[in-house]
C-alpha positions, 0 to 999 in steps of 0.5 A, a space after each residue: 753153732 752157739 744157738 744149736 748148743 743153746 737148743 741142748 740138741 746134741 745130735 743136731 750139734 754133731 750133724 752141724 759141726 760135721 756139716 761145717 768141717 766138710 764145707 770149711 775149704 769151700 767157705 775158706 776159698 771163696 767166702 771171705 767177704 761173707 764172714 763178718 756179715 754172717 757173725 753179725 747175723 748170728 749175733 743178732 739172732 742169739 741176742 733177740 732169742 735171749 731177749 725172748 723174741 723166739 719167732 723173730 730169731 727163727 725167721 732170722 735164722 731161716 733167712 740166714 741159712 737160705 742165703 748162706 746155702 745159696 752162697 755156699 753152693 756158688 762158692 762150691 761150684 766155683 771151687 770145683 771149676 777151679 780145682 778141674 781147670 786145665 793148668 
């Protein structure tokens, strides 16, 4: 969110906040192990962007988002299976 805020794009910030709110349960349930890595990736991208290496920061965030999307999809699948499993 920090990078989105820095962009000044309030609509993108609103959309991302809404998406994050919807995914919060899934992330909390199955993605505990990824939080530290996610923060590290985001911090590195922000630091690199602040240092003026925009192309690297963009590439790093695209890679991060792609990996995170795959992880979130798998976590959502597992959560849905758990919620629908017979007791």
